[in-house]
DSSP file (Angstrom, degrees, kcal/mol; ACC not computed):
  #  RESIDUE AA STRUCTURE BP1 BP2  ACC     N-H-->O    O-->H-N    N-H-->O    O-->H-N    TCO  KAPPA ALPHA  PHI   PSI    X-CA   Y-CA   Z-CA
    1    1 A F     >        0   0    0      0, 0.0     4,-2.1     0, 0.0     5,-0.2   0.000 360.0 360.0 360.0 -37.3  -89.9   -0.8  -11.7
    2    2 A Q  H  >  +     0   0    0      1,-0.2     4,-2.1     2,-0.2     5,-0.2   0.855 360.0  52.1 -71.7 -31.5  -92.5   -0.8   -9.0
    3    3 A A  H  > S+     0   0    0      2,-0.2     4,-2.1     1,-0.2    -1,-0.2   0.883 110.8  48.1 -70.3 -36.2  -89.8   -0.6   -6.2
    4    4 A A  H  > S+     0   0    0      2,-0.2     4,-2.5     1,-0.2    -2,-0.2   0.901 112.6  48.4 -66.9 -42.3  -88.2    2.4   -7.9
    5    5 A L  H  X S+     0   0    0     -4,-2.1     4,-2.2     1,-0.2    -2,-0.2   0.889 112.4  49.2 -69.8 -37.0  -91.6    4.1   -8.3
    6    6 A A  H  X S+     0   0    0     -4,-2.1     4,-2.6     2,-0.2    -1,-0.2   0.920 111.0  49.0 -67.4 -41.4  -92.4    3.4   -4.6
    7    7 A S  H  X S+     0   0    0     -4,-2.1     4,-2.4     1,-0.2    -2,-0.2   0.921 112.7  48.7 -63.2 -44.2  -89.0    4.8   -3.5
    8    8 A L  H  X S+     0   0    0     -4,-2.5     4,-2.4     2,-0.2     5,-0.2   0.908 110.8  49.9 -61.1 -44.0  -89.5    7.9   -5.6
    9    9 A S  H  X S+     0   0    0     -4,-2.2     4,-2.8     2,-0.2    -2,-0.2   0.920 111.1  48.8 -62.2 -45.9  -93.0    8.4   -4.2
   10   10 A V  H  X S+     0   0    0     -4,-2.6     4,-2.7     2,-0.2     5,-0.2   0.921 111.4  49.9 -60.2 -44.4  -91.9    8.0   -0.7
   11   11 A S  H  X S+     0   0    0     -4,-2.4     4,-2.2    68,-0.3    -2,-0.2   0.917 113.3  45.5 -62.5 -43.9  -89.0   10.5   -1.2
   12   12 A I  H  X S+     0   0    0     -4,-2.4     4,-2.6     2,-0.2    -1,-0.2   0.920 112.3  51.6 -65.3 -43.7  -91.3   13.1   -2.7
   13   13 A G  H  X S+     0   0    0     -4,-2.8     4,-2.1    -5,-0.2    -2,-0.2   0.911 110.8  47.0 -61.8 -41.4  -93.9   12.6    0.0
   14   14 A I  H  X S+     0   0    0     -4,-2.7     4,-2.5     2,-0.2    -1,-0.2   0.934 112.3  51.5 -64.8 -44.2  -91.4   13.1    2.8
   15   15 A Q  H  X S+     0   0    0     -4,-2.2     4,-2.6    -5,-0.2    -2,-0.2   0.908 108.6  50.7 -56.8 -44.3  -90.0   16.2    1.0
   16   16 A L  H  X S+     0   0    0     -4,-2.6     4,-2.5     2,-0.2    -1,-0.2   0.919 110.6  49.3 -63.1 -43.8  -93.5   17.6    0.7
   17   17 A L  H  X S+     0   0    0     -4,-2.1     4,-2.2     1,-0.2    -2,-0.2   0.877 112.3  48.3 -64.0 -38.0  -94.1   17.1    4.4
   18   18 A F  H  X S+     0   0    0     -4,-2.5     4,-2.2     2,-0.2    -2,-0.2   0.910 110.1  50.0 -65.2 -42.0  -90.9   18.7    5.3
   19   19 A V  H  X S+     0   0    0     -4,-2.6     4,-2.7     2,-0.2     5,-0.2   0.925 109.9  53.0 -62.3 -45.6  -91.5   21.7    3.0
   20   20 A Y  H  X S+     0   0    0     -4,-2.5     4,-1.4     1,-0.2    -1,-0.2   0.941 111.4  44.9 -55.8 -48.6  -94.9   22.1    4.6
   21   21 A G  H  < S+     0   0    0     -4,-2.2     4,-0.3     1,-0.2    -1,-0.2   0.852 114.3  50.5 -65.8 -32.2  -93.4   22.1    8.1
   22   22 A Q  H  < S+     0   0    0     -4,-2.2    40,-0.6     1,-0.2     3,-0.3   0.940 124.8  22.7 -68.4 -48.9  -90.7   24.6    7.0
   23   23 A Y  H >X S+     0   0    0     -4,-2.7     4,-1.6     1,-0.2     3,-1.1   0.324  87.2 101.3-110.0   7.2  -92.9   27.2    5.4
   24   24 A I  T 3< S+     0   0    0     -4,-1.4    -1,-0.2     1,-0.3    -3,-0.1   0.855  85.5  53.0 -62.6 -36.1  -96.4   26.8    6.8
   25   25 A T  T 34 S+     0   0    0     35,-0.3    -1,-0.3    -4,-0.3    36,-0.1   0.669 105.6  54.9 -74.4 -16.4  -95.8   29.9    9.1
   26   26 A V  T <4 S-     0   0    0     -3,-1.1    -2,-0.2     1,-0.2    -1,-0.2   0.858 121.1 -84.8 -83.3 -36.8  -94.8   32.0    6.1
   27   27 A G     X  -     0   0    0     -4,-1.6     4,-1.7     1,-0.1     3,-0.3  -0.623  29.4 -89.0 144.8 158.8  -97.9   31.4    4.2
   28   28 A W  H  > S+     0   0    0      1,-0.2     4,-2.9     2,-0.2     5,-0.2   0.820 117.5  59.5 -63.1 -33.0  -99.7   29.0    1.8
   29   29 A M  H  > S+     0   0    0      1,-0.2     4,-2.0     2,-0.2    -1,-0.2   0.895 107.5  46.8 -65.0 -37.0  -98.4   30.7   -1.3
   30   30 A R  H  > S+     0   0    0     -3,-0.3     4,-2.2     2,-0.2    -1,-0.2   0.882 110.8  51.9 -71.1 -36.8  -94.9   30.0   -0.2
   31   31 A V  H  X S+     0   0    0     -4,-1.7     4,-2.8    -8,-0.3    -2,-0.2   0.937 111.2  47.9 -58.2 -50.7  -95.7   26.4    0.6
   32   32 A L  H  X S+     0   0    0     -4,-2.9     4,-2.1     1,-0.2    -2,-0.2   0.875 110.0  51.4 -63.6 -35.9  -97.3   25.9   -2.8
   33   33 A R  H  X S+     0   0    0     -4,-2.0     4,-1.5     2,-0.2    -1,-0.2   0.902 113.1  45.5 -68.1 -39.8  -94.3   27.4   -4.6
   34   34 A E  H  X S+     0   0    0     -4,-2.2     4,-2.0     2,-0.2    -2,-0.2   0.887 110.3  54.4 -70.5 -39.1  -91.9   25.1   -2.7
   35   35 A W  H  X S+     0   0    0     -4,-2.8     4,-2.8     1,-0.2    -2,-0.2   0.906 105.2  53.8 -57.3 -40.8  -94.1   22.1   -3.4
   36   36 A F  H  X S+     0   0    0     -4,-2.1     4,-2.0     1,-0.2     6,-0.2   0.921 106.7  51.7 -64.0 -42.0  -94.0   22.9   -7.0
   37   37 A L  H  X>S+     0   0    0     -4,-1.5     5,-2.0     1,-0.2     6,-1.1   0.895 111.5  48.4 -59.0 -42.5  -90.2   22.8   -6.9
   38   38 A V  H ><5S+     0   0    0     -4,-2.0     3,-0.8     4,-0.2    -2,-0.2   0.926 110.9  50.0 -63.0 -46.6  -90.3   19.5   -5.2
   39   39 A L  H 3<5S+     0   0    0     -4,-2.8    -2,-0.2     1,-0.3    -1,-0.2   0.829 112.6  44.0 -63.9 -36.5  -92.7   18.0   -7.7
   40   40 A I  H 3<5S-     0   0    0     -4,-2.0    -1,-0.3    -5,-0.2    -2,-0.2   0.521 114.1-115.4 -89.8  -3.1  -90.8   19.1  -10.8
   41   41 A G  T <<5S+     0   0    0     -3,-0.8     4,-0.2    -4,-0.6    -3,-0.2   0.645  84.3 115.4  84.9  16.1  -87.4   17.9   -9.2
   42   42 A F     >< +     0   0    0     -5,-2.0     4,-1.9    -6,-0.2     3,-0.3   0.444  40.8  96.2 -99.0   1.2  -85.9   21.3   -9.0
   43   43 A K  H  > S+     0   0    0     -6,-1.1     4,-3.0     1,-0.2     5,-0.3   0.907  80.7  53.8 -61.1 -45.1  -85.6   21.7   -5.2
   44   44 A P  H  > S+     0   0    0      0, 0.0     4,-2.3     0, 0.0    -1,-0.2   0.888 109.3  48.5 -57.1 -38.2  -82.0   20.6   -4.9
   45   45 A A  H  > S+     0   0    0     -3,-0.3     4,-1.9    -4,-0.2    -2,-0.2   0.918 112.8  47.4 -65.6 -44.3  -80.9   23.1   -7.5
   46   46 A V  H  X S+     0   0    0     -4,-1.9     4,-2.4     2,-0.2     5,-0.2   0.915 112.4  50.0 -66.6 -44.6  -82.8   25.9   -5.7
   47   47 A D  H  X S+     0   0    0     -4,-3.0     4,-2.4     1,-0.2    -1,-0.2   0.933 109.7  50.9 -57.8 -45.9  -81.4   24.9   -2.3
   48   48 A A  H  X S+     0   0    0     -4,-2.3     4,-2.3    -5,-0.3    -1,-0.2   0.851 110.0  50.3 -63.3 -34.4  -77.8   24.8   -3.7
   49   49 A Y  H  X S+     0   0    0     -4,-1.9     4,-2.2     2,-0.2    -1,-0.2   0.904 109.2  51.1 -68.3 -41.3  -78.4   28.4   -5.1
   50   50 A R  H  <>S+     0   0    0     -4,-2.4     5,-2.5     1,-0.2    -2,-0.2   0.894 113.6  44.7 -67.8 -35.7  -79.6   29.6   -1.8
   51   51 A V  H ><5S+     0   0    0     -4,-2.4     3,-1.5    -5,-0.2    -2,-0.2   0.936 112.3  50.8 -71.0 -43.0  -76.6   28.2    0.0
   52   52 A A  H 3<5S+     0   0    0     -4,-2.3    -2,-0.2     1,-0.3    -1,-0.2   0.847 112.1  46.8 -66.7 -32.6  -74.1   29.5   -2.6
   53   53 A T  T 3<5S-     0   0    0     -4,-2.2    -1,-0.3    -5,-0.2    -2,-0.2   0.378 111.6-122.3 -87.0   4.6  -75.6   33.0   -2.4
   54   54 A A  T < 5 -     0   0    0     -3,-1.5    -3,-0.2     1,-0.2     2,-0.1   0.902  37.0-165.1  55.0  47.1  -75.5   32.9    1.5
   55   55 A K      < -     0   0    0     -5,-2.5    10,-0.5    -6,-0.2    -1,-0.2  -0.432  14.6-125.6 -64.6 133.0  -79.2   33.5    1.8
   56   56 A K        -     0   0    0     -2,-0.1     2,-0.2     1,-0.1    -1,-0.1  -0.409  32.2 -87.6 -78.1 156.8  -80.2   34.4    5.3
   57   57 A Q        -     0   0    0     -2,-0.1     2,-0.1     1,-0.1     7,-0.1  -0.453  47.2-128.4 -67.3 130.7  -82.9   32.6    7.3
   58   58 A E    >   -     0   0    0      5,-0.3     3,-1.5    -2,-0.2     2,-0.3  -0.470  28.0 -95.6 -81.1 152.9  -86.3   34.2    6.5
   59   59 A I  T 3  S+     0   0    0      1,-0.2    -1,-0.1    -2,-0.1     3,-0.1  -0.517 110.6  23.1 -67.5 127.2  -88.5   35.3    9.3
   60   60 A G  T 3  S+     0   0    0      1,-0.4   -35,-0.3    -2,-0.3    -1,-0.2   0.237  94.1 115.0 100.2 -12.4  -91.0   32.5   10.1
   61   61 A T    <   -     0   0    0     -3,-1.5    -1,-0.4   -36,-0.1   -38,-0.1  -0.550  64.0-136.0 -88.8 160.3  -89.1   29.6    8.8
   62   62 A K  S    S+     0   0    0    -40,-0.6     2,-0.3    -2,-0.2    -1,-0.1   0.692  79.4  12.5 -90.4 -19.4  -87.8   26.9   11.1
   63   63 A S  S    S-     0   0    0    -41,-0.1    -5,-0.3    -5,-0.1    -1,-0.1  -0.959  77.1-102.9-151.1 167.3  -84.2   26.5    9.7
   64   64 A D     >  -     0   0    0     -2,-0.3     4,-2.1    -7,-0.1     5,-0.1  -0.130  45.5 -90.7 -83.2-175.5  -81.7   28.3    7.4
   65   65 A A  H  > S+     0   0    0    -10,-0.5     4,-2.1     2,-0.2   -14,-0.2   0.824 123.0  51.6 -69.9 -32.5  -80.7   27.3    3.8
   66   66 A V  H  > S+     0   0    0      2,-0.2     4,-2.4     1,-0.2    -1,-0.2   0.947 112.2  45.0 -69.6 -47.8  -77.9   25.1    4.8
   67   67 A A  H  > S+     0   0    0      1,-0.2     4,-2.4     2,-0.2    -2,-0.2   0.914 113.4  52.1 -64.0 -39.8  -80.0   23.0    7.2
   68   68 A E  H  X S+     0   0    0     -4,-2.1     4,-2.4     1,-0.2    -1,-0.2   0.930 110.2  47.5 -58.3 -48.6  -82.8   22.8    4.6
   69   69 A M  H  X S+     0   0    0     -4,-2.1     4,-2.1     1,-0.2    -1,-0.2   0.861 111.3  51.6 -62.2 -37.8  -80.5   21.6    2.0
   70   70 A T  H  X S+     0   0    0     -4,-2.4     4,-2.1     2,-0.2    -1,-0.2   0.913 109.9  49.3 -64.2 -45.0  -79.1   19.0    4.4
   71   71 A Y  H  X S+     0   0    0     -4,-2.4     4,-2.2     2,-0.2    -2,-0.2   0.916 111.8  47.8 -62.7 -45.2  -82.5   17.7    5.3
   72   72 A V  H  X S+     0   0    0     -4,-2.4     4,-2.2     1,-0.2    -1,-0.2   0.889 111.9  50.5 -67.9 -38.5  -83.6   17.4    1.7
   73   73 A K  H  X S+     0   0    0     -4,-2.1     4,-2.0     2,-0.2    -1,-0.2   0.896 108.3  51.9 -64.0 -41.4  -80.4   15.5    0.8
   74   74 A V  H  X S+     0   0    0     -4,-2.1     4,-2.5     2,-0.2     5,-0.3   0.939 111.2  48.5 -59.7 -48.2  -80.8   13.1    3.7
   75   75 A V  H  X S+     0   0    0     -4,-2.2     4,-1.8     1,-0.2    -1,-0.2   0.896 111.0  50.0 -62.0 -39.1  -84.3   12.3    2.5
   76   76 A E  H  < S+     0   0    0     -4,-2.2    -1,-0.2     1,-0.2    -2,-0.2   0.857 114.9  44.7 -63.6 -35.4  -83.1   11.8   -1.1
   77   77 A M  H  < S+     0   0    0     -4,-2.0    -2,-0.2     1,-0.1    -1,-0.2   0.891 125.2  26.1 -77.0 -40.8  -80.4    9.5    0.1
   78   78 A F  H  <        0   0    0     -4,-2.5    -2,-0.2    -5,-0.2    -3,-0.2   0.537 360.0 360.0-110.9  -6.5  -82.3    7.3    2.5
   79   79 A A     <        0   0    0     -4,-1.8   -68,-0.3    -5,-0.3    -1,-0.2   0.482 360.0 360.0 -97.8 360.0  -86.0    7.3    1.4
């Protein structure tokens, strides 16, 4: 149980850091909204929706929706 909890905590922590780096130039409200999605576990679904609807890269973000989804999936797989 403790190993699973530690793995989940590390995964969420890395995702929070990634979201911070991705959206800090857009503003704190956007960072907090994305953090909320990470904390409730809804971030993969939102990323998949953004990719499926071909959402363009926002001004101020560091990567587009496909790259963001890829980074989050890698963290989920290996953290």
